[in-house]
Backbone as a chain_set.jsonl record, in Angstrom:
{"seq": "MKKTIIGVCGKPCCGKTYLLERLVGKSPNDFTIVNCDNLAKEISTLYKQDIEQMLGESDPKLVADIIFSDKEKYQKFTKFIWNLLGKFLEQIVENSSCSTIILDAPLLLESGLDSICDTVIRFDTKYDIRLERAFGRGWSKEELDRRDSYFKK", "coords": {"N": [[-23.231, -11.011, -7.171], [-22.968, -7.578, -6.986], [-20.084, -5.854, -6.134], [-18.824, -3.351, -4.003], [-16.047, -1.304, -4.217], [-13.819, 0.346, -2.235], [-11.288, 2.637, -2.132], [-8.623, 3.533, -0.054], [-6.3, 5.961, 0.605], [-3.168, 7.726, 1.096], [-0.432, 9.678, 2.413], [2.531, 8.305, 4.07], [2.099, 7.423, 7.512], [-0.277, 8.79, 8.054], [-2.551, 7.823, 9.205], [-4.292, 5.966, 8.039], [-4.334, 3.066, 8.166], [-4.608, 2.704, 10.903], [-7.199, 3.752, 11.442], [-8.755, 2.023, 9.824], [-8.238, -0.473, 10.993], [-9.664, -0.186, 13.356], [-12.264, -0.115, 12.38], [-12.637, -2.736, 11.532], [-12.892, -4.122, 13.921], [-15.4, -3.256, 14.699], [-17.334, -4.056, 12.773], [-16.824, -6.785, 11.592], [-17.882, -8.552, 9.664], [-19.085, -7.121, 7.7], [-17.539, -5.985, 5.721], [-14.583, -6.428, 3.724], [-11.243, -5.783, 4.41], [-8.385, -4.989, 2.679], [-5.064, -4.917, 3.154], [-2.898, -3.415, 1.28], [-0.149, -2.936, 1.348], [0.778, -5.045, 2.968], [-0.04, -7.171, 1.365], [1.55, -6.7, -0.876], [4.034, -7.225, 0.252], [3.773, -9.958, 0.732], [3.593, -10.829, -1.907], [6.136, -10.068, -2.741], [7.64, -11.894, -1.311], [6.797, -14.295, -2.472], [7.762, -13.923, -5.032], [10.47, -13.688, -4.771], [12.928, -14.466, -6.004], [12.697, -13.297, -8.546], [12.714, -10.612, -7.834], [15.205, -10.369, -6.65], [16.79, -10.826, -8.866], [16.091, -8.604, -10.364], [16.809, -6.383, -8.742], [19.123, -7.065, -7.449], [18.954, -7.77, -4.876], [16.913, -9.126, -2.236], [16.033, -8.936, 0.339], [13.585, -7.479, 2.351], [13.965, -5.008, 3.837], [16.347, -4.009, 2.752], [15.587, -3.868, 0.082], [13.663, -1.838, 0.227], [15.351, 0.294, 0.934], [16.869, 0.435, -1.41], [14.958, 0.952, -3.494], [13.772, 3.322, -2.635], [15.753, 5.116, -2.961], [16.515, 5.281, -5.535], [15.097, 6.29, -8.307], [14.661, 5.088, -10.824], [14.945, 2.317, -10.325], [12.921, 2.111, -8.477], [10.666, 2.611, -10.098], [10.787, 0.409, -11.835], [10.566, -1.751, -10.03], [8.076, -1.182, -8.749], [6.299, -1.257, -10.912], [6.394, -3.961, -11.559], [5.476, -5.143, -9.111], [2.956, -3.856, -8.745], [1.52, -4.729, -10.963], [1.243, -7.473, -10.401], [-0.084, -7.203, -7.961], [-2.542, -6.133, -8.72], [-3.638, -8.365, -10.042], [-3.809, -10.22, -7.922], [-5.608, -8.844, -6.29], [-7.929, -8.892, -7.852], [-8.656, -11.59, -7.578], [-9.099, -11.689, -4.795], [-11.278, -9.932, -4.492], [-13.17, -11.25, -6.064], [-13.446, -13.649, -4.607], [-14.339, -12.867, -2.118], [-16.826, -12.876, 0.4], [-18.088, -10.671, 1.203], [-19.901, -7.656, 0.44], [-18.652, -5.272, 0.244], [-15.459, -4.077, -0.363], [-12.538, -2.862, 1.006], [-9.731, -1.145, 0.115], [-6.725, -0.69, 1.568], [-4.473, 1.241, 0.587], [-1.706, 2.86, 0.276], [-0.378, 3.93, -2.009], [-2.382, 4.12, -3.917], [-3.349, 5.855, -5.971], [-1.012, 6.337, -7.448], [-0.389, 3.775, -8.303], [-2.412, 3.158, -9.998], [-4.519, 1.668, -9.17], [-6.771, 2.905, -8.33], [-8.496, 2.909, -10.41], [-10.097, 0.678, -10.265], [-11.774, 1.21, -8.251], [-14.839, 2.202, -6.699], [-15.175, 4.328, -5.063], [-12.919, 6.724, -3.735], [-11.003, 7.486, -0.944], [-9.032, 9.895, 0.371], [-6.595, 10.367, 2.711], [-5.389, 13.024, 4.731], [-3.035, 14.447, 6.76], [-1.608, 16.59, 9.176], [1.787, 17.55, 8.768], [3.57, 17.595, 11.033], [2.335, 15.87, 12.844], [2.383, 13.497, 11.426], [5.145, 13.192, 11.269], [5.817, 12.749, 13.945], [4.574, 10.268, 14.302], [6.072, 8.813, 12.47], [8.568, 8.817, 13.716], [7.897, 7.12, 15.779], [7.86, 4.761, 14.403], [10.457, 4.349, 14.042], [11.632, 5.764, 12.034], [13.522, 8.36, 10.483], [13.33, 11.961, 10.031], [14.252, 12.48, 7.488], [13.808, 10.021, 6.254], [11.0, 9.865, 6.22], [10.466, 12.098, 4.589], [11.733, 11.269, 2.256], [10.184, 9.057, 1.501], [7.738, 10.341, 1.188], [8.196, 11.758, -1.152], [7.468, 10.154, -3.244], [4.789, 10.2, -3.601], [1.797, 11.339, -5.195], [0.982, 14.724, -5.432]], "CA": [[-23.456, -9.843, -6.34], [-22.111, -6.421, -7.294], [-19.28, -5.48, -4.977], [-18.35, -1.979, -3.953], [-14.636, -1.238, -3.842], [-13.443, 1.659, -1.72], [-9.841, 2.783, -1.989], [-8.186, 4.478, 0.97], [-4.902, 6.248, 0.343], [-2.585, 8.869, 1.772], [1.0, 9.587, 2.684], [2.885, 7.495, 5.248], [1.85, 7.89, 8.888], [-1.412, 9.708, 8.117], [-3.608, 7.224, 10.015], [-5.18, 5.097, 7.26], [-4.419, 1.713, 8.714], [-5.113, 2.837, 12.269], [-8.653, 3.877, 11.385], [-9.355, 0.814, 9.248], [-8.163, -1.541, 11.997], [-10.764, 0.031, 14.292], [-13.499, -0.487, 11.701], [-12.742, -4.192, 11.512], [-13.402, -4.538, 15.223], [-16.81, -2.867, 14.83], [-18.198, -4.772, 11.835], [-15.921, -7.662, 10.839], [-18.521, -9.307, 8.588], [-19.716, -6.212, 6.745], [-16.635, -5.645, 4.632], [-13.236, -6.986, 3.734], [-10.199, -4.78, 4.247], [-7.158, -5.545, 2.12], [-3.888, -4.081, 3.375], [-2.113, -3.615, 0.054], [1.276, -3.023, 1.708], [1.035, -6.419, 3.405], [-0.184, -8.036, 0.197], [2.757, -6.499, -1.699], [5.121, -7.945, 0.934], [3.559, -11.381, 0.443], [3.967, -11.013, -3.314], [7.605, -9.98, -2.787], [8.161, -13.173, -0.808], [6.519, -15.312, -3.493], [8.556, -13.634, -6.228], [11.771, -13.281, -4.228], [13.989, -14.657, -7.0], [12.524, -12.281, -9.59], [13.115, -9.317, -7.271], [16.663, -10.392, -6.503], [17.349, -10.678, -10.209], [15.809, -7.242, -10.813], [17.458, -5.362, -7.918], [20.352, -7.558, -6.84], [18.671, -7.93, -3.446], [15.515, -9.482, -1.991], [15.683, -8.645, 1.727], [12.635, -6.365, 2.299], [14.536, -3.754, 4.346], [17.316, -3.536, 1.769], [14.836, -3.506, -1.127], [13.101, -0.505, 0.489], [16.452, 1.257, 0.838], [17.259, 0.553, -2.821], [13.946, 1.581, -4.346], [13.478, 4.691, -2.211], [16.89, 5.998, -3.226], [16.807, 5.214, -6.961], [13.781, 6.401, -8.967], [14.553, 4.121, -11.918], [14.686, 1.004, -9.72], [11.593, 2.231, -7.88], [9.681, 2.446, -11.16], [10.854, -0.974, -12.314], [10.04, -2.61, -8.965], [6.649, -0.96, -8.523], [5.559, -1.756, -12.078], [6.335, -5.409, -11.381], [4.625, -5.467, -7.956], [1.593, -3.375, -8.951], [0.879, -5.623, -11.929], [0.849, -8.672, -9.655], [-1.045, -6.798, -6.944], [-3.837, -6.043, -9.392], [-4.136, -9.729, -10.285], [-4.177, -10.787, -6.628], [-6.812, -8.143, -5.829], [-9.061, -9.43, -8.613], [-9.034, -12.844, -6.933], [-9.635, -11.393, -3.464], [-12.611, -9.359, -4.686], [-14.036, -12.322, -6.571], [-13.673, -14.68, -3.594], [-14.858, -12.316, -0.866], [-18.264, -13.021, 0.625], [-18.593, -9.345, 1.564], [-20.288, -6.831, -0.702], [-17.787, -4.092, 0.218], [-14.028, -4.336, -0.217], [-11.799, -1.624, 1.236], [-8.306, -1.286, -0.167], [-5.814, 0.19, 2.3], [-3.426, 1.279, -0.43], [-1.071, 4.171, 0.31], [-0.047, 4.383, -3.357], [-3.535, 3.782, -4.741], [-3.391, 6.708, -7.172], [0.218, 6.133, -8.211], [-0.396, 2.427, -8.875], [-3.513, 3.01, -10.941], [-5.559, 0.819, -8.595], [-7.989, 3.699, -8.156], [-9.381, 2.633, -11.552], [-11.041, -0.395, -9.929], [-12.539, 1.653, -7.081], [-16.06, 2.98, -6.867], [-14.956, 5.531, -4.267], [-11.564, 6.868, -3.206], [-10.871, 8.374, 0.212], [-7.621, 10.256, 0.525], [-6.299, 10.931, 4.023], [-4.395, 14.079, 4.814], [-2.739, 14.727, 8.164], [-0.543, 17.583, 9.308], [3.131, 16.985, 8.691], [4.182, 17.378, 12.349], [1.715, 14.666, 13.425], [2.941, 12.371, 10.669], [6.549, 13.063, 11.655], [5.824, 12.105, 15.269], [4.236, 8.859, 14.067], [7.225, 8.224, 11.782], [9.574, 8.565, 14.759], [7.42, 5.922, 16.472], [8.211, 3.608, 13.553], [11.913, 4.285, 13.941], [12.065, 6.49, 10.853], [14.022, 9.727, 10.652], [12.642, 12.967, 9.229], [14.71, 12.283, 6.109], [13.142, 8.827, 5.719], [9.619, 10.245, 5.914], [10.511, 12.986, 3.429], [12.117, 10.461, 1.089], [9.006, 8.277, 1.102], [6.732, 11.305, 0.726], [8.502, 12.24, -2.496], [6.93, 9.215, -4.224], [3.336, 10.346, -3.638], [1.238, 12.427, -5.984], [0.578, 15.867, -4.589]], "C": [[-22.453, -8.763, -6.735], [-21.385, -6.014, -6.019], [-18.833, -4.036, -5.117], [-16.907, -1.99, -3.477], [-14.312, 0.203, -3.462], [-11.931, 1.669, -1.549], [-9.525, 3.855, -0.964], [-6.693, 4.695, 0.777], [-4.453, 7.477, 1.127], [-1.122, 8.611, 2.069], [1.276, 8.745, 3.926], [2.55, 8.217, 6.557], [0.682, 8.859, 8.991], [-2.602, 9.119, 8.866], [-4.564, 6.301, 9.293], [-5.411, 3.755, 7.944], [-4.987, 1.731, 10.123], [-6.643, 2.896, 12.273], [-9.298, 2.585, 10.881], [-9.303, -0.362, 10.211], [-9.287, -1.404, 13.015], [-12.1, -0.34, 13.675], [-13.709, -1.999, 11.712], [-13.332, -4.697, 12.822], [-14.882, -4.25, 15.4], [-17.737, -3.73, 13.985], [-17.396, -5.744, 10.981], [-16.553, -8.414, 9.678], [-19.145, -8.433, 7.513], [-18.841, -5.897, 5.548], [-15.306, -6.359, 4.822], [-12.261, -5.838, 3.551], [-8.945, -5.493, 3.757], [-6.044, -4.533, 2.354], [-2.941, -4.343, 2.213], [-0.612, -3.635, 0.312], [1.626, -4.449, 2.119], [0.932, -7.401, 2.242], [1.039, -7.911, -0.711], [3.956, -7.217, -1.073], [5.0, -9.444, 0.691], [3.968, -11.7, -0.995], [5.484, -10.991, -3.449], [8.249, -11.271, -2.303], [7.968, -14.271, -1.857], [7.417, -15.161, -4.726], [9.95, -13.151, -5.857], [12.895, -13.382, -5.265], [13.905, -13.61, -8.111], [13.014, -10.916, -9.096], [14.623, -9.258, -7.099], [17.341, -10.213, -7.857], [17.204, -9.224, -10.702], [16.659, -6.202, -10.074], [18.802, -5.781, -7.335], [20.203, -7.803, -5.354], [17.21, -8.327, -3.285], [15.094, -9.267, -0.54], [14.793, -7.396, 1.755], [13.199, -5.025, 2.769], [15.507, -3.159, 3.328], [16.648, -3.143, 0.454], [14.246, -2.11, -0.949], [14.185, 0.562, 0.372], [16.848, 1.505, -0.617], [16.222, 1.347, -3.605], [13.627, 3.011, -3.928], [14.678, 5.617, -2.354], [17.278, 5.997, -4.712], [15.48, 5.171, -7.722], [13.595, 5.38, -10.088], [14.239, 2.718, -11.377], [13.322, 0.984, -9.052], [10.527, 1.967, -8.94], [9.638, 1.008, -11.676], [10.21, -1.932, -11.299], [8.523, -2.437, -8.821], [5.807, -1.422, -9.709], [5.348, -3.268, -11.95], [5.338, -5.777, -10.276], [3.181, -5.056, -8.212], [0.836, -4.219, -9.958], [0.377, -6.884, -11.218], [-0.211, -8.345, -8.608], [-2.448, -6.706, -7.541], [-4.455, -7.411, -9.632], [-4.586, -10.398, -8.982], [-5.466, -10.152, -6.111], [-8.053, -8.626, -6.563], [-9.573, -10.712, -7.965], [-9.666, -12.612, -5.558], [-11.059, -10.858, -3.575], [-13.584, -10.454, -5.109], [-14.398, -13.323, -5.471], [-14.253, -14.167, -2.274], [-16.367, -12.516, -0.773], [-18.902, -11.686, 0.998], [-18.935, -8.539, 0.316], [-19.426, -5.572, -0.816], [-16.354, -4.505, 0.506], [-13.35, -2.985, -0.04], [-10.323, -1.906, 1.008], [-7.538, -0.239, 0.628], [-4.553, 0.228, 1.446], [-2.789, 2.666, -0.472], [-0.814, 4.753, -1.084], [-1.157, 4.037, -4.358], [-3.54, 4.566, -6.051], [-2.191, 6.455, -8.067], [0.223, 4.785, -8.929], [-1.458, 2.242, -9.949], [-4.642, 2.152, -10.406], [-6.85, 1.593, -8.324], [-8.987, 3.428, -9.283], [-10.376, 1.511, -11.256], [-11.954, 0.004, -8.767], [-13.791, 2.417, -7.482], [-15.936, 4.327, -6.155], [-13.512, 5.539, -3.797], [-11.604, 7.88, -2.062], [-9.391, 8.627, 0.405], [-7.429, 10.952, 1.873], [-5.246, 12.022, 3.895], [-4.242, 14.422, 6.296], [-1.581, 15.71, 8.204], [0.816, 16.9, 9.395], [3.716, 16.687, 10.072], [3.599, 16.161, 13.061], [2.275, 13.425, 12.731], [4.392, 12.121, 11.064], [6.669, 12.381, 13.015], [5.528, 10.612, 15.141], [5.401, 8.132, 13.389], [8.328, 7.907, 12.781], [9.194, 7.313, 15.548], [7.704, 4.641, 15.702], [9.723, 3.426, 13.445], [12.468, 4.973, 12.708], [12.611, 7.854, 11.254], [13.141, 10.671, 9.829], [12.995, 12.768, 7.755], [14.025, 11.076, 5.462], [11.694, 9.142, 5.348], [9.584, 11.122, 4.657], [10.839, 12.221, 2.148], [10.912, 9.672, 0.583], [7.893, 9.183, 0.582], [6.949, 11.71, -0.725], [7.94, 11.338, -3.585], [5.41, 9.319, -4.37], [2.941, 11.521, -4.517], [0.79, 13.519, -5.023], [-0.905, 16.086, -4.666]], "O": [[-21.249, -9.008, -6.807], [-21.997, -5.851, -4.963], [-18.509, -3.568, -6.209], [-16.582, -2.606, -2.462], [-14.5, 1.136, -4.242], [-11.37, 0.795, -0.888], [-10.089, 4.949, -0.999], [-5.912, 3.743, 0.782], [-5.263, 8.173, 1.738], [-0.639, 7.482, 1.988], [0.38, 8.5, 4.733], [2.697, 9.433, 6.683], [0.64, 9.672, 9.915], [-3.567, 9.831, 9.139], [-5.565, 5.885, 9.877], [-6.541, 3.376, 8.252], [-5.769, 0.853, 10.488], [-7.296, 2.171, 13.024], [-10.279, 2.114, 11.455], [-10.23, -1.171, 10.243], [-9.812, -2.411, 13.49], [-12.984, -0.833, 14.375], [-14.831, -2.476, 11.881], [-14.174, -5.596, 12.826], [-15.554, -4.933, 16.173], [-18.82, -4.098, 14.441], [-17.293, -5.556, 9.769], [-15.838, -8.875, 8.789], [-19.675, -8.942, 6.525], [-19.349, -5.575, 4.474], [-14.962, -6.822, 5.909], [-12.422, -5.016, 2.649], [-8.504, -6.477, 4.35], [-6.077, -3.426, 1.817], [-2.265, -5.37, 2.171], [0.129, -4.285, -0.426], [2.636, -4.999, 1.682], [1.717, -8.345, 2.143], [1.511, -8.909, -1.254], [4.799, -7.756, -1.79], [6.002, -10.124, 0.468], [4.61, -12.717, -1.258], [6.057, -11.796, -4.183], [9.281, -11.691, -2.826], [8.868, -15.075, -2.096], [7.78, -16.144, -5.371], [10.534, -12.312, -6.543], [13.718, -12.473, -5.381], [14.929, -13.096, -8.561], [13.646, -10.164, -9.839], [15.248, -8.232, -7.367], [18.354, -9.521, -7.965], [18.092, -8.695, -11.372], [17.167, -5.261, -10.683], [19.534, -4.954, -6.791], [21.188, -8.018, -4.648], [16.362, -7.928, -4.084], [13.913, -9.402, -0.219], [15.195, -6.353, 1.239], [12.926, -3.999, 2.146], [15.492, -1.954, 3.073], [17.082, -2.204, -0.212], [14.314, -1.287, -1.861], [13.959, 1.616, -0.224], [17.127, 2.637, -1.009], [16.563, 2.303, -4.301], [13.252, 3.83, -4.767], [14.632, 6.769, -1.922], [18.255, 6.638, -5.1], [14.821, 4.133, -7.77], [12.495, 4.863, -10.28], [13.374, 2.021, -11.908], [12.64, -0.041, -9.057], [9.597, 1.194, -8.712], [8.562, 0.463, -11.921], [9.419, -2.802, -11.662], [7.78, -3.418, -8.776], [4.704, -1.933, -9.515], [4.257, -3.778, -12.205], [4.463, -6.619, -10.478], [2.266, -5.828, -7.926], [-0.372, -4.407, -9.819], [-0.764, -7.305, -11.41], [-1.135, -9.13, -8.394], [-3.42, -7.153, -6.932], [-5.658, -7.595, -9.448], [-5.621, -11.063, -8.947], [-6.321, -10.844, -5.557], [-9.118, -8.756, -5.96], [-10.781, -10.9, -7.82], [-10.65, -13.262, -5.203], [-11.945, -11.285, -2.834], [-14.686, -10.563, -4.571], [-15.535, -13.793, -5.412], [-14.618, -14.962, -1.409], [-17.089, -12.344, -1.755], [-20.125, -11.588, 1.096], [-18.326, -8.724, -0.738], [-19.458, -4.883, -1.836], [-16.074, -5.191, 1.488], [-13.559, -2.07, -0.837], [-9.743, -2.795, 1.632], [-7.683, 0.959, 0.388], [-3.68, -0.633, 1.562], [-3.275, 3.55, -1.177], [-1.016, 5.948, -1.302], [-0.881, 3.702, -5.51], [-3.72, 3.986, -7.122], [-2.322, 6.367, -9.288], [0.768, 4.661, -10.026], [-1.411, 1.282, -10.719], [-5.628, 1.925, -11.108], [-7.902, 0.99, -8.113], [-10.182, 3.683, -9.133], [-11.398, 1.406, -11.933], [-12.81, -0.777, -8.351], [-13.806, 3.168, -8.457], [-16.511, 5.329, -6.582], [-12.944, 4.489, -3.496], [-12.157, 8.972, -2.191], [-8.601, 7.699, 0.579], [-8.029, 11.994, 2.136], [-4.341, 11.948, 3.063], [-5.231, 14.658, 6.991], [-0.682, 15.661, 7.364], [0.973, 15.84, 10.001], [4.305, 15.623, 10.264], [4.31, 15.489, 13.808], [2.598, 12.431, 13.38], [4.819, 10.972, 11.18], [7.534, 11.527, 13.208], [6.165, 9.791, 15.8], [5.68, 6.973, 13.697], [8.953, 6.849, 12.704], [10.064, 6.535, 15.94], [7.779, 3.562, 16.289], [10.204, 2.471, 12.834], [13.637, 4.794, 12.367], [12.192, 8.426, 12.261], [12.313, 10.228, 9.033], [12.133, 12.878, 6.883], [13.699, 11.101, 4.275], [11.218, 8.735, 4.288], [8.761, 10.905, 3.768], [10.281, 12.502, 1.087], [10.653, 9.626, -0.619], [7.187, 8.825, -0.361], [5.988, 11.975, -1.447], [7.937, 11.728, -4.752], [4.814, 8.604, -5.176], [3.627, 12.54, -4.584], [0.282, 13.243, -3.936], [-1.428, 16.999, -4.026]]}, "num_chains": 1, "name": "protein.A"}
């Protein structure tokens, strides 16, 4: 069966995951949603030793602090994770009984995962709304801005 892959991307706190979580409740058997952030966290746990060797740290909070403050380490880390993420996604797509797979992937374009998508939906939300949502996550304005700097314009 030919599967349709839809990629959903956008900057932090723009509402991607919120909307997709609501879709699951409406039609849980019509499609599979893959939260790529969560999958990357699982991969980070599985490859904890490799990440510690690469960055000198494997605690997820500290890894985020390291990679979002050092572009070189960010590139090294993301290349490693995105390569594995692509392999894991291939298996998920192959094993899914659904004909439609939706990738909730904030960095879809940056990772190159858009190349496996039939359609890409890019969310855009006003900065002040995103900032309010970021505060709800315990992030500062500086943290949101720092993370934003890693997204393609």
